[in-house]
One Martini backbone bead per residue (centre of mass of N, CA, C, O) as a GRO file, in nm:
protein
  222
    1MET     BB    1   2.295   9.908   4.283
    2ALA     BB    2   2.003  10.020   4.290
    3SER     BB    3   2.038  10.340   4.344
    4ASP     BB    4   2.026  10.704   4.425
    5ARG     BB    5   2.348  10.663   4.440
    6PRO     BB    6   2.656  10.641   4.468
    7LYS     BB    7   2.827  10.384   4.614
    8GLN     BB    8   3.018  10.570   4.803
    9TYR     BB    9   2.731  10.685   4.955
   10LEU     BB   10   2.666  10.444   5.102
   11PRO     BB   11   2.571  10.279   5.370
   12LEU     BB   12   2.824  10.177   5.635
   13ALA     BB   13   2.866  10.121   5.948
   14GLY     BB   14   2.763  10.440   6.012
   15ARG     BB   15   2.861  10.513   5.722
   16THR     BB   16   3.026  10.563   5.443
   17VAL     BB   17   3.215  10.419   5.216
   18ILE     BB   18   3.419  10.660   5.174
   19GLU     BB   19   3.494  10.702   5.472
   20HIS     BB   20   3.627  10.429   5.514
   21SER     BB   21   3.839  10.461   5.289
   22LEU     BB   22   3.974  10.711   5.406
   23ASN     BB   23   4.046  10.596   5.686
   24ALA     BB   24   4.227  10.364   5.586
   25MET     BB   25   4.442  10.573   5.497
   26LEU     BB   26   4.466  10.813   5.714
   27ASN     BB   27   4.525  10.615   5.969
   28HIS     BB   28   4.794  10.588   5.853
   29PRO     BB   29   5.106  10.695   5.957
   30ALA     BB   30   5.245  10.723   5.652
   31ILE     BB   31   5.011  10.912   5.576
   32LYS     BB   32   4.962  11.257   5.489
   33GLY     BB   33   4.732  11.229   5.258
   34VAL     BB   34   4.455  11.328   5.035
   35VAL     BB   35   4.331  11.280   4.704
   36LEU     BB   36   4.009  11.370   4.573
   37ALA     BB   37   3.801  11.260   4.321
   38ILE     BB   38   3.550  11.482   4.184
   39ALA     BB   39   3.273  11.533   4.043
   40ALA     BB   40   3.111  11.805   3.919
   41ASP     BB   41   2.808  11.664   3.997
   42ASP     BB   42   2.865  11.633   4.294
   43GLU     BB   43   2.618  11.629   4.581
   44TYR     BB   44   2.753  11.463   4.845
   45TRP     BB   45   3.024  11.549   4.969
   46ALA     BB   46   2.945  11.819   5.112
   47GLU     BB   47   2.732  11.679   5.307
   48LEU     BB   48   2.938  11.519   5.490
   49ASP     BB   49   3.168  11.675   5.633
   50TYR     BB   50   3.453  11.572   5.622
   51GLN     BB   51   3.691  11.482   5.884
   52HIS     BB   52   4.051  11.534   5.938
   53LYS     BB   53   4.376  11.576   6.052
   54LYS     BB   54   4.422  11.529   5.762
   55PRO     BB   55   4.449  11.609   5.444
   56VAL     BB   56   4.184  11.695   5.193
   57LEU     BB   57   4.203  11.695   4.862
   58LEU     BB   58   4.087  11.826   4.548
   59ALA     BB   59   3.976  11.675   4.238
   60PRO     BB   60   3.891  11.636   3.925
   61GLY     BB   61   3.699  11.441   3.759
   62GLY     BB   62   3.695  11.202   3.511
   63VAL     BB   63   3.593  10.996   3.267
   64GLU     BB   64   3.818  10.819   3.385
   65ARG     BB   65   4.020  10.690   3.611
   66CYS     BB   66   4.289  10.792   3.481
   67HIS     BB   67   4.203  11.094   3.481
   68SER     BB   68   4.165  11.125   3.786
   69VAL     BB   69   4.455  11.052   3.863
   70LEU     BB   70   4.594  11.277   3.705
   71ASN     BB   71   4.457  11.510   3.855
   72ALA     BB   72   4.569  11.430   4.135
   73LEU     BB   73   4.871  11.453   4.058
   74ASP     BB   74   4.862  11.753   3.991
   75VAL     BB   75   4.798  11.841   4.278
   76LEU     BB   76   5.050  11.704   4.416
   77GLN     BB   77   5.281  11.872   4.274
   78THR     BB   78   5.257  12.119   4.485
   79THR     BB   79   5.368  11.914   4.748
   80ALA     BB   80   5.533  11.709   4.572
   81SER     BB   81   5.754  11.487   4.447
   82GLU     BB   82   5.856  11.279   4.195
   83THR     BB   83   5.966  11.050   4.422
   84ASP     BB   84   5.715  11.015   4.554
   85TRP     BB   85   5.487  10.829   4.706
   86VAL     BB   86   5.187  10.674   4.574
   87LEU     BB   87   4.840  10.596   4.649
   88VAL     BB   88   4.590  10.406   4.490
   89HIS     BB   89   4.234  10.424   4.572
   90ASP     BB   90   3.930  10.297   4.614
   91ALA     BB   91   3.627  10.423   4.723
   92ALA     BB   92   3.495  10.107   4.709
   93ARG     BB   93   3.728  10.019   4.945
   94PRO     BB   94   3.656   9.987   5.290
   95CYS     BB   95   3.826   9.701   5.393
   96LEU     BB   96   4.100   9.796   5.449
   97ARG     BB   97   4.403   9.702   5.577
   98GLN     BB   98   4.666   9.820   5.752
   99ASP     BB   99   4.868   9.579   5.710
  100ASP     BB  100   4.854   9.592   5.400
  101VAL     BB  101   4.976   9.871   5.368
  102SER     BB  102   5.242   9.807   5.510
  103GLN     BB  103   5.330   9.579   5.319
  104LEU     BB  104   5.337   9.740   5.062
  105MET     BB  105   5.551   9.944   5.156
  106GLU     BB  106   5.778   9.745   5.229
  107TYR     BB  107   5.814   9.618   4.940
  108CYS     BB  108   5.835   9.903   4.769
  109LYS     BB  109   6.057  10.107   4.887
  110HIS     BB  110   6.307   9.937   4.714
  111HIS     BB  111   6.163   9.954   4.450
  112PRO     BB  112   6.177  10.073   4.118
  113VAL     BB  113   5.847  10.079   4.088
  114GLY     BB  114   5.639   9.884   4.253
  115GLY     BB  115   5.287   9.813   4.359
  116ILE     BB  116   5.031   9.565   4.449
  117LEU     BB  117   4.746   9.455   4.555
  118ALA     BB  118   4.667   9.095   4.588
  119VAL     BB  119   4.498   8.789   4.482
  120PRO     BB  120   4.474   8.477   4.433
  121VAL     BB  121   4.332   8.262   4.230
  122LYS     BB  122   4.077   8.006   4.312
  123ASP     BB  123   3.916   7.975   4.073
  124THR     BB  124   3.787   7.859   3.801
  125ILE     BB  125   3.881   7.955   3.468
  126LYS     BB  126   3.684   8.089   3.201
  127GLN     BB  127   3.678   8.108   2.850
  128SER     BB  128   3.503   8.264   2.613
  129VAL     BB  129   3.386   8.318   2.298
  130GLY     BB  130   3.239   8.568   2.408
  131SER     BB  131   3.013   8.842   2.571
  132SER     BB  132   2.773   8.713   2.678
  133GLN     BB  133   2.571   8.609   2.935
  134ALA     BB  134   2.538   8.348   2.745
  135ASP     BB  135   2.797   8.112   2.701
  136THR     BB  136   3.071   7.952   2.572
  137ILE     BB  137   3.341   7.746   2.610
  138ALA     BB  138   3.684   7.759   2.516
  139VAL     BB  139   3.857   7.764   2.798
  140THR     BB  140   4.076   7.665   3.049
  141VAL     BB  141   4.247   7.851   3.279
  142ASP     BB  142   4.543   7.897   3.419
  143ARG     BB  143   4.562   7.995   3.772
  144SER     BB  144   4.861   7.987   3.898
  145LEU     BB  145   4.928   8.305   3.769
  146LEU     BB  146   4.673   8.436   3.897
  147TRP     BB  147   4.532   8.766   3.978
  148HIS     BB  148   4.369   8.988   4.191
  149ALA     BB  149   4.326   9.310   4.166
  150GLN     BB  150   4.400   9.583   4.375
  151THR     BB  151   4.382   9.815   4.644
  152PRO     BB  152   4.649   9.959   4.657
  153GLN     BB  153   4.870  10.154   4.439
  154MET     BB  154   5.238  10.181   4.420
  155PHE     BB  155   5.405  10.489   4.318
  156ARG     BB  156   5.571  10.714   4.161
  157LEU     BB  157   5.464  11.007   4.068
  158GLY     BB  158   5.617  11.058   3.797
  159ALA     BB  159   5.596  10.772   3.675
  160LEU     BB  160   5.287  10.755   3.670
  161ARG     BB  161   5.221  11.005   3.509
  162ASP     BB  162   5.385  10.933   3.253
  163ALA     BB  163   5.249  10.661   3.191
  164LEU     BB  164   4.962  10.766   3.155
  165ARG     BB  165   5.018  10.970   2.930
  166LYS     BB  166   5.139  10.772   2.720
  167ALA     BB  167   4.904  10.572   2.702
  168LEU     BB  168   4.684  10.775   2.620
  169ALA     BB  169   4.829  10.884   2.363
  170ALA     BB  170   4.820  10.572   2.243
  171GLY     BB  171   4.529  10.440   2.317
  172VAL     BB  172   4.540  10.290   2.580
  173THR     BB  173   4.404  10.063   2.795
  174ILE     BB  174   4.328  10.163   3.134
  175THR     BB  175   4.252   9.981   3.435
  176ASP     BB  176   4.524  10.052   3.585
  177GLU     BB  177   4.821  10.160   3.700
  178ALA     BB  178   4.992   9.909   3.630
  179SER     BB  179   4.923   9.901   3.322
  180ALA     BB  180   5.092  10.152   3.253
  181LEU     BB  181   5.368  10.041   3.343
  182GLU     BB  182   5.362   9.788   3.167
  183TRP     BB  183   5.352   9.938   2.890
  184CYS     BB  184   5.648  10.069   2.969
  185GLY     BB  185   5.812   9.795   3.082
  186GLN     BB  186   5.722   9.735   3.360
  187MET     BB  187   5.750   9.549   3.697
  188PRO     BB  188   5.538   9.503   3.918
  189LEU     BB  189   5.429   9.417   4.218
  190LEU     BB  190   5.298   9.138   4.404
  191ILE     BB  191   5.089   9.176   4.694
  192GLU     BB  192   4.955   8.998   4.936
  193GLY     BB  193   4.639   9.002   5.052
  194HIS     BB  194   4.291   9.031   5.112
  195GLY     BB  195   3.962   8.926   5.040
  196ASP     BB  196   3.816   9.174   5.208
  197ASN     BB  197   3.911   9.378   4.972
  198ILE     BB  198   3.645   9.493   4.854
  199LYS     BB  199   3.436   9.588   4.583
  200ILE     BB  200   3.172   9.792   4.541
  201THR     BB  201   2.922   9.665   4.285
  202ARG     BB  202   2.698   9.510   4.446
  203PRO     BB  203   2.440   9.465   4.659
  204GLU     BB  204   2.582   9.211   4.811
  205ASP     BB  205   2.841   9.371   4.921
  206LEU     BB  206   2.737   9.523   5.169
  207PRO     BB  207   2.680   9.289   5.374
  208LEU     BB  208   2.969   9.184   5.355
  209ALA     BB  209   3.104   9.438   5.468
  210GLU     BB  210   2.957   9.436   5.736
  211PHE     BB  211   3.081   9.173   5.831
  212TYR     BB  212   3.377   9.261   5.832
  213PHE     BB  213   3.339   9.491   6.037
  214SER     BB  214   3.216   9.317   6.277
  215ARG     BB  215   3.477   9.100   6.283
  216LEU     BB  216   3.773   9.268   6.205
  217ARG     BB  217   3.692   9.581   6.283
  218PRO     BB  218   3.691   9.893   6.353
  219THR     BB  219   3.490  10.214   6.283
  220SER     BB  220   3.650  10.434   6.390
  221ASN     BB  221   3.768  10.752   6.412
  222HIS     BB  222   4.096  10.938   6.464
   0.00000   0.00000   0.00000
């Protein structure tokens, strides 16, 4: 991001990215609270003095995303049951729509595994020969069955924790929560969301997120 701080603490529409992401979750009536994974050397969270009427618990951040999620699930175990639903959301996805959260919950609540928000791939997808910045094309991939994975991703607390632990113990690369369940032989749902649920990863994503906020939703905290 070419910035002096982690991307989740960059300013966006009058707040920081992470505050918008937290509000997107906590303002939903079905969500009881949030566990936030914070790195040990994080010097920005305490300065925010973020407040919400629902609880925000802290968990230690891990080396990778999957370790942070496991730490957060360990914190949740003290107040939630094994069969309670949990939603994992990226701190850098501030433009999440409330109706997308509702739709995810509605589709998943009676499903044996759970599911994720995603959007169908629209662009032509090319597979390269190698992995360099400028490479040659090996093949054009059929995009008809391809989706861009988003968050939140919704699974039962115990099932997600066990899947993450087993996959990590086996040395499997876990890129998101669904991939851990998939490795265990489960088939999570794909629930179509919206393309404006972007993840802030590059400098040009911030003005795009500003545009979404100005046109599509209010920015106030409730």
